C-alpha positions in Angstrom: 82.3 -83.2 122.1 85.1 -83.1 124.6 84.8 -81.4 127.9 85.0 -77.7 128.5 87.9 -76.2 130.5 86.7 -73.1 132.4 89.2 -70.5 133.5 88.2 -67.6 135.7 90.6 -64.8 135.0 91.2 -61.6 136.9 91.7 -58.1 135.7 95.4 -58.4 136.0 95.4 -60.7 133.0 93.4 -58.4 130.8 93.4 -54.7 131.0 90.6 -52.5 129.7 88.9 -49.2 130.0 86.6 -46.5 128.6 88.1 -43.8 126.9 119.0 -48.6 139.6 119.8 -49.4 143.3 123.1 -48.7 145.0 124.8 -51.0 147.5 126.0 -48.2 149.7 124.4 -44.9 150.7 127.9 -43.3 150.6 128.2 -43.8 146.8 126.1 -42.8 143.8 126.2 -44.0 140.2 127.2 -41.1 137.8 126.6 -41.9 134.1 129.5 -41.2 131.7 128.7 -38.3 129.4 128.6 -40.0 126.0 129.2 -37.8 122.9 129.3 -40.5 120.2 128.5 -44.2 120.2 128.2 -46.9 117.7 127.3 -50.6 117.7 129.5 -52.7 115.4 129.4 -56.4 114.4 132.9 -57.9 114.4 134.1 -60.6 111.9 133.7 -63.1 114.7 130.0 -62.3 114.9 130.2 -60.4 118.2 128.6 -57.0 118.9 130.8 -54.2 120.2 129.8 -50.8 121.6 132.3 -48.1 120.7 132.0 -45.1 122.9 133.6 -41.6 123.0 132.8 -39.1 125.7 133.9 -37.5 128.9 133.7 -38.3 132.6 131.3 -35.6 133.8 132.6 -35.8 137.3 136.1 -34.7 136.4 137.4 -37.4 138.7 139.5 -40.3 137.2 137.6 -43.0 139.0 137.1 -46.5 137.4 134.3 -46.8 134.9 131.8 -49.6 135.4 129.7 -51.3 132.7 126.5 -53.2 133.6 124.5 -55.1 131.0 121.0 -56.4 131.7 118.6 -58.1 129.2 114.9 -57.5 129.8 112.2 -58.6 127.4 114.4 -58.5 124.3 116.2 -55.3 125.1 119.9 -55.1 126.2 120.4 -52.2 128.6 124.0 -51.0 128.9 124.8 -48.7 131.8 128.2 -47.0 131.7 128.9 -45.1 134.9 131.3 -44.3 137.8 130.5 -45.1 141.4 131.3 -41.8 143.2 131.6 -41.1 146.9 129.1 -38.4 147.9 131.7 -36.4 149.7 134.5 -36.4 147.1 135.6 -33.1 145.6 136.6 -33.4 141.9 138.8 -30.9 140.0 137.1 -28.8 137.3 138.7 -30.5 134.4 137.5 -32.6 131.5 138.6 -36.2 131.5 138.2 -37.9 128.1 136.7 -41.4 128.0 136.7 -43.9 125.1 136.2 -47.6 125.1 135.1 -50.6 123.1 132.7 -52.7 125.1 131.9 -56.3 124.1 128.1 -56.7 124.3 126.3 -59.6 125.8 123.9 -60.0 122.9 122.0 -63.3 123.0 119.3 -64.8 120.9 116.1 -62.8 121.2 117.7 -59.3 121.7 116.3 -56.8 119.2 117.5 -53.5 120.7 120.3 -52.0 122.7 119.8 -48.9 125.0 122.8 -47.2 126.4 122.5 -45.1 129.6 118.7 -44.9 129.0 119.3 -42.4 126.1 120.8 -43.9 123.0 118.9 -46.7 121.2 120.3 -49.1 118.6 118.0 -51.5 116.8 119.3 -54.9 115.9 118.0 -57.2 113.2 114.9 -58.9 114.5 116.0 -62.2 116.1 113.9 -65.3 115.7 111.7 -65.5 118.8 110.0 -68.6 120.1 106.9 -69.1 118.0 103.7 -70.6 119.5 103.0 -74.2 118.6 99.3 -73.6 118.3 96.8 -71.1 116.8 94.1 -69.5 118.9 90.7 -69.9 117.2 87.7 -68.2 118.6 84.4 -70.0 118.5 81.4 -68.4 116.8 78.8 -67.4 119.4 75.2 -67.2 118.1 73.2 -66.7 121.3 73.8 -65.3 124.8 71.1 -65.6 127.4 70.4 -63.1 130.2 71.9 -64.3 133.4 69.4 -66.3 135.5 68.4 -65.7 139.1 71.3 -67.9 140.3 73.9 -65.8 138.3 74.5 -68.3 135.6 75.4 -67.0 132.1 74.6 -69.4 129.3 75.6 -69.1 125.6 75.8 -71.3 122.5 77.2 -71.4 119.0 79.5 -73.6 116.9 83.2 -74.3 116.2 84.0 -73.4 112.6 86.6 -76.1 111.9 85.6 -79.3 113.8 88.9 -79.7 115.5 88.6 -82.0 118.5 90.4 -79.7 121.0 89.4 -78.6 124.5 87.4 -75.4 124.6 88.6 -72.7 127.0 86.3 -70.1 128.6 87.9 -67.1 130.2 86.0 -64.4 132.0 87.5 -60.9 132.3 86.0 -58.4 134.7 87.1 -55.0 133.2 85.0 -52.9 135.5 82.3 -53.4 138.1 79.6 -53.3 135.4 81.6 -54.8 132.4 82.3 -58.5 131.7 84.1 -59.9 128.7 84.0 -63.6 128.1 86.4 -65.3 125.6 85.4 -68.7 124.1 88.3 -70.2 122.1 90.5 -73.2 121.5 94.3 -73.3 121.1 94.6 -75.7 118.1 98.0 -77.2 117.7 99.6 -76.8 114.2 99.4 -79.9 112.1 96.3 -81.4 113.8 93.8 -83.1 111.5 90.4 -81.3 111.6 87.2 -82.7 110.2 86.0 -79.2 109.0 82.5 -80.0 110.1 80.6 -77.5 112.2 79.9 -79.0 115.7 77.6 -77.0 117.9 78.4 -76.2 121.5 76.7 -74.8 124.5 78.3 -73.7 127.7 77.7 -71.7 130.9 79.7 -69.7 133.4 78.8 -69.0 137.0 79.2 -65.3 137.6 79.5 -65.8 141.3 82.9 -67.4 140.7 84.3 -64.3 139.1 86.5 -61.8 140.8 87.6 -58.3 139.8 90.2 -55.8 141.0 88.2 -53.1 142.6 90.5 -50.0 142.7 88.9 -49.1 146.1 89.6 -52.5 147.7 92.9 -54.0 148.8 92.0 -57.5 147.4 89.9 -58.7 144.5 86.2 -58.7 145.2 83.4 -61.0 144.1 81.4 -59.9 141.0 78.0 -58.4 141.7 75.8 -59.8 138.9 73.1 -57.1 139.6 75.7 -54.4 138.9 76.5 -55.7 135.4 75.4 -53.4 132.5 77.5 -54.9 129.6 78.2 -58.6 129.0 80.3 -59.5 125.9 80.8 -63.1 124.8 83.1 -63.0 121.8 81.2 -60.9 119.2 77.8 -61.0 120.8 76.9 -58.6 123.6 74.1 -57.9 126.1 73.6 -54.2 127.0 71.4 -53.1 129.8 68.9 -50.4 128.8 68.0 -48.1 131.6 65.1 -46.7 129.7 63.5 -50.0 128.9 64.7 -51.6 132.2 65.8 -54.7 130.3 68.8 -56.4 128.5 69.1 -55.8 124.8 71.2 -57.6 122.2 74.1 -55.5 120.9 77.0 -55.8 118.6 80.6 -54.5 118.5 81.3 -51.8 116.0 85.0 -51.3 114.9 86.4 -48.0 113.5 86.7 -47.5 109.8 90.2 -46.0 110.2 92.6 -46.6 113.0 96.1 -45.0 113.6 98.4 -45.6 116.5 101.2 -43.7 118.2 103.2 -45.5 120.9 104.0 -43.4 124.0 107.7 -43.5 125.0 107.3 -42.7 128.7 104.6 -45.2 129.7 103.3 -48.6 128.5 100.4 -47.0 126.5 99.2 -46.3 123.0 97.4 -43.2 121.7 94.8 -44.3 119.2 92.9 -42.1 116.7 89.7 -43.7 115.3 87.1 -42.7 112.7 83.6 -44.1 113.0 81.0 -43.8 110.3 78.3 -42.4 112.7 77.9 -40.3 115.8 75.9 -42.1 118.5 74.7 -40.4 121.7 76.2 -41.7 125.0 78.1 -44.5 123.4 81.7 -44.6 124.7 84.7 -46.1 122.9 85.9 -49.2 124.8 89.3 -50.8 124.7 91.2 -53.7 126.3 94.6 -55.4 126.1 95.4 -59.1 126.8 98.4 -61.3 126.5 98.5 -63.1 123.1 99.5 -66.7 122.5 103.0 -65.6 121.2 105.5 -64.5 123.9 105.9 -60.8 124.7 102.9 -60.1 122.5 99.6 -58.4 123.3 96.2 -58.4 121.6 94.5 -54.9 121.6 90.9 -54.1 120.8 89.1 -50.8 120.4 85.4 -50.6 119.5 81.9 -49.4 120.4 79.1 -51.5 121.6 75.8 -50.5 119.9 72.4 -51.6 120.9 69.9 -52.4 118.2 68.0 -49.1 119.0 71.1 -46.9 119.4 70.5 -43.2 118.6 73.0 -42.5 115.8 73.2 -40.1 112.9 75.2 -40.1 109.7 77.9 -37.6 110.9 81.3 -39.3 111.0 83.0 -39.3 114.4 86.7 -38.9 115.2 87.8 -40.1 118.6 91.2 -40.2 120.4 91.8 -42.6 123.2 94.7 -43.7 125.4 95.1 -47.5 125.6 97.0 -48.5 128.7 98.9 -51.7 129.4 99.5 -53.2 132.8 101.8 -51.2 135.1 103.4 -54.5 136.1 105.0 -55.0 132.7 108.8 -55.4 133.1 110.9 -53.0 131.0 111.5 -54.3 127.5 110.2 -54.4 124.0 106.7 -55.9 123.3 104.7 -56.6 120.1 101.1 -55.6 119.9 98.3 -56.6 117.4 95.0 -54.9 117.1 92.1 -57.4 117.0 88.4 -57.3 117.3 85.9 -59.8 118.6 87.0 -63.3 117.6 90.5 -62.2 116.7 89.8 -60.8 113.2 92.1 -58.1 111.9 90.9 -54.6 111.4 91.9 -54.4 107.7 90.5 -57.3 105.7 92.0 -59.9 108.0 95.4 -58.2 108.3 95.8 -57.0 111.8 97.5 -53.7 112.6 100.7 -54.4 114.4 103.6 -52.5 116.1 106.0 -52.6 119.0 105.9 -51.0 122.4 109.0 -50.1 124.5 108.4 -50.1 128.2 111.3 -47.9 129.6 113.1 -48.6 132.8 112.4 -46.3 135.7 115.0 -43.6 135.7 117.2 -43.4 138.8 117.4 -40.1 140.7 119.5 -37.6 138.8 122.8 -36.9 140.6 123.6 -33.2 140.8 127.3 -32.9 140.4 127.4 -29.1 140.3 129.7 -27.4 142.8 128.6 -24.7 145.2 131.4 -22.1 145.3 131.1 -19.3 147.9 132.5 -15.8 147.2 135.4 -14.6 149.4 134.4 -11.4 151.2 137.0 -8.7 152.1 134.7 -5.8 153.1 131.2 -5.7 154.6 129.4 -2.3 155.1 125.9 -2.1 156.8 123.9 1.0 156.0 120.6 2.0 157.6 118.4 4.7 155.9 116.0 7.1 157.6 113.1 4.7 157.1 115.1 1.8 158.7 115.8 0.1 155.4 119.0 -2.0 155.9 121.3 -2.6 152.9 124.6 -4.6 153.0 127.4 -3.6 150.6 130.0 -6.3 150.2 133.2 -6.6 148.1 135.7 -9.4 147.6 136.7 -11.8 144.9 135.9 -15.0 143.1 138.7 -17.4 143.8 138.4 -19.7 140.7 137.7 -17.3 137.9 134.3 -18.9 136.9 132.1 -15.8 136.4 128.7 -17.5 136.7 125.7 -15.7 138.2 126.0 -14.8 141.9 123.2 -16.3 144.0 122.2 -14.6 147.3 120.3 -16.6 150.0 118.9 -14.6 152.9 117.3 -16.4 155.9 115.9 -14.5 159.0 115.1 -15.9 162.4 113.9 -13.3 164.9 116.7 -10.7 164.9 119.3 -12.8 163.2 120.1 -12.8 159.5 122.0 -15.6 157.7 123.3 -14.5 154.3 125.2 -16.6 151.8 126.6 -15.4 148.5 127.8 -18.1 146.1 127.8 -19.4 142.6 126.9 -22.9 141.2 129.6 -24.3 138.9 128.1 -27.0 136.6 129.8 -30.4 136.4 132.6 -30.6 133.9 133.3 -26.8 133.6 137.0 -26.0 133.7 137.6 -22.7 135.5 140.6 -20.5 134.7 141.7 -20.4 138.3 142.3 -16.6 138.4 141.1 -14.1 141.0 138.1 -11.9 139.8 137.0 -9.0 142.0 133.3 -8.5 142.7 131.0 -6.2 144.7 127.3 -6.8 145.6 124.5 -5.1 147.5 122.0 -7.1 149.6 118.7 -5.5 150.7 117.5 -6.8 154.1 114.3 -4.8 153.9 112.7 -2.4 156.4 113.4 -3.5 160.0 112.1 -2.6 163.4 114.3 -0.7 165.7 116.7 -2.7 167.8 120.0 -4.7 167.8 120.6 -7.4 165.1 123.2 -10.1 164.4 124.4 -11.1 161.0 126.3 -14.1 159.6 127.4 -13.6 156.0 129.6 -16.3 154.3 130.7 -17.4 157.7 131.6 -13.9 159.0 129.7 -12.7 162.2 128.9 -9.1 163.0 126.2 -7.0 164.7 124.3 -3.8 163.7 121.7 -1.5 165.2 118.6 0.0 163.7 117.4 3.2 165.5 
């Protein structure tokens, strides 16, 4: 038997649970408004993005194209860099272009302006040169007074390959230990069944306490669940002792990938309802690149209180928040890596979106032009302004009235918001409006309305 390689892993490696910058502050990127887009493969074997749309700014500024590849996804950003203080005409500027795409080996999808997605034929990705084979664990001993966890079992194939032991602290009271070997393809194995025994010092394990700034040492006395491959030890508060337990997988499993976060929504059907038995899940990097193993199951003690009523459960399985944007593969596994459906694992892909940049508001604030202002004061000291004038550009959008009061001064602004890309007829349109300032105390007041200053008195 060759020596054991022990790896002490942190929560950052395995995740589990129970149920664009600008170079200048004076410019902002404004995406092109794309109406139609298509990805075409030329006779020379190059991918071209054909775009038709409009420049939402109305300004004929240069259009920039930025292409970034992240985890098998080619992100294409088509935008203008606009000065923040520029005034653009209210006209539509058509835009069309054919953009040569920087598609390289491994790219399986193209996302344009974070909105349009085009799937490409799956490219050949780097395949692992080994197969991960989990050992069969037959016995797990209760940790001794020194915090040493011992377990034993056998290797099912007799391959003379180093054994790896990885401990994952998924919570303060939950430890998962993986015992496996990465067996290279083509290696000659004896197919005998050599036994093994190993141990792990719990004092050497760390976990990411959400209330601590740095990983903290494991407290062996706080453990309530220890899993070593398919064998588990579950602490019974009633019996005040450790009990042997087993993982139970769902009879039926369906998955929906969330599009706004690295997470999966999982629906499960179990054949029995068990009191106070939560559904547990974890994710971990697989041997293949950009691939994750996912597990969902319950841990049942030998004396679990269960009835024959089927149980349907939904859970949200989360991946690490540190995942860079891109497309990832996942595969549902249980215990020693067996699939959930007669050895065929449930697979899918997960798209981690890029953080969206702040949306740029390109609408224009257009004030009304005032020609007459009349202040009326009623017997109960209610003050109403009657204003008339005109709209200078002909865009008859809803008038907005902002009223601010500080002591005995009122600041009133009457304006409209013109959406980006709207072409106004540029004709004069008359308007009139009344503004209620409310019931005021007696005295002298000042008023600024659309830049015009005046005074009035309330008796």
